[in-house]
N, C-alpha and C positions, 0 to 999 in steps of 0.2 A: 273754491268755497267749500263749506261743509256739506257733504252729501246728505240728503234726506234718507232716513232709515225706512220710513213708511210714509206713503202718500195716500191720504183718504180720498183724494180727487182722482177720478178716472182720467188717465192721460189722453191728450189729444195733441200729438206732436205735429208740428208744421215741417215741411221739407226744409232742410237746412238747419233746423233747430238742434242745438248741441245737447247731448245727455250730460248730466252732472258727472264730471270727471272725478274718479276716486284714485287716491294715492294709497297704496297698500303699505303696511309695515315692512321693514326689511326682511328678506327671506332668511329663515333660520334653519339650521340643521335638523332640529326636532320637528319642524314643520314638514321637511322633506321626508324624514323617517316615517312620520304619521301618514303622509300622502302615499308613500310607497306601500305601506301596510293596507291602507284603504283601497288603493287602486289595483294592487297586485303587481305593480311595476317595480320590481326589485333590482333593476339594472344598477350596479354599484356606482356608476358615474354620478348618480344622484345622492349618494350617501358617503362614499369613500374618496378622500383626496387622492390616495394612491391609485385607485382604479381610474379616476378622472384623468390624472396625469399620464397614466399608461395609455389612455385613449387619445392623448394629444391635446387635452384641454388644460387650461391654466388653473382649474379648480373644479369643485363640485358644481354641477348645474342643476337648476330646477327642472322638474318634469314639464315638458311642453304642454301636457294636458292640464297641469295646474295653472299655467298662464292662460290657456284657453278658457278654463272655467272662470278665472278672474275677469275675463272679458264680458262675462254675463252679469257681473255684479251691478253695473249701473241700472239694470232692469229690476233688481230686487225690491225697490220701494213700491213697485207696481204689481207685484205678484197677486195681490188681492183682486186685481181687475183683469188678469189674463196670464199669459205664460210665454216663455221664449219657445217659439216653434222650431227655429233652425238657427244654428251657429256654425259658420264655416270659417276656419282659421288657417292662415299661411304664416309660417314662422320665418323670421328673417334675422334673428339675433338670439343670443343666449342670455339667460338670467342666472347670475351666480349668487352664492351665499352673500348676504348683506345688501344685495341690490334692492332698491325701492322701485316698483313699477307703478305707473299710472295707467288707468284704463278709462276709456271713454268712446265717444262716437257721435255721429249725427244722423238725423233722419233723412232718408233719400226718397221715400215714397210711401203711399198709403192707398189701399184698395179695400172695398167692402167684400166680405166673403160670407158664406153661410154661417161660419162660426162667430164672426165679428169683424171688426176693422183690423186689417193686417198691415202693420207698419214695417218698412224695411229700413235698415241702418247700415252704414259703414262703421266698423268698430276697430279699435286699435289698442295695443299695449305698448307703452314707451318706457324706456329707462333714460331719464333725462330727456334730451332731444332725440335720442335714437329710438326708432321703432323696432321692437323685437317681435311683434306679431301684428297682423292686420287681417281683416276679413269682413264678413257680412253677417248680420243677424236679422231675424224677423220676430216680431212680437205681436200676438193676437190679443186685442182688447175685447173682452166679451161684450155682447150687446146688452 
C-alpha cells in the first residue's frame, strides 16, 4: 500500500503489527555519488564499475549504511511523536545499481520508560523476496 508520509495520530503499535512497508525507487549512480559525498565514504566500489569489478563484484554496489538508513524510513511518519532510539543492522546481501529495495518490519514488544513508551521492532530490507539486511529498531513515543 501507499505509505503515509505524516501521521497526526500518536502511534500505539501492538506486538506483531506490521509497519507500512516502503519500496524505494531504483538505486541510481547519482544517488550513490551524493551519498558518498554526504557520508565521506568514497570507496570506489560504490561509484566505479571498474573498481567494483576489480574487487570481484558484478557491478557497483550501494553503501551498506544507505540501506541501513532506509530501514528507518517506515518510522518517519511518526517523528512528530518520538524518535528512533536504536537501529542495529546485519547485512546479508548486496544492493546494485537499478535494484529496488523494500523496507519494513513488525513490532516485537513495548515497555514504559521515563522518556515514554519504548517499542521494539524487527526490521528488514528486501530485494524482491531476498533479504539484503535485517535487524532491530527501537522507537520512543513521547508521553
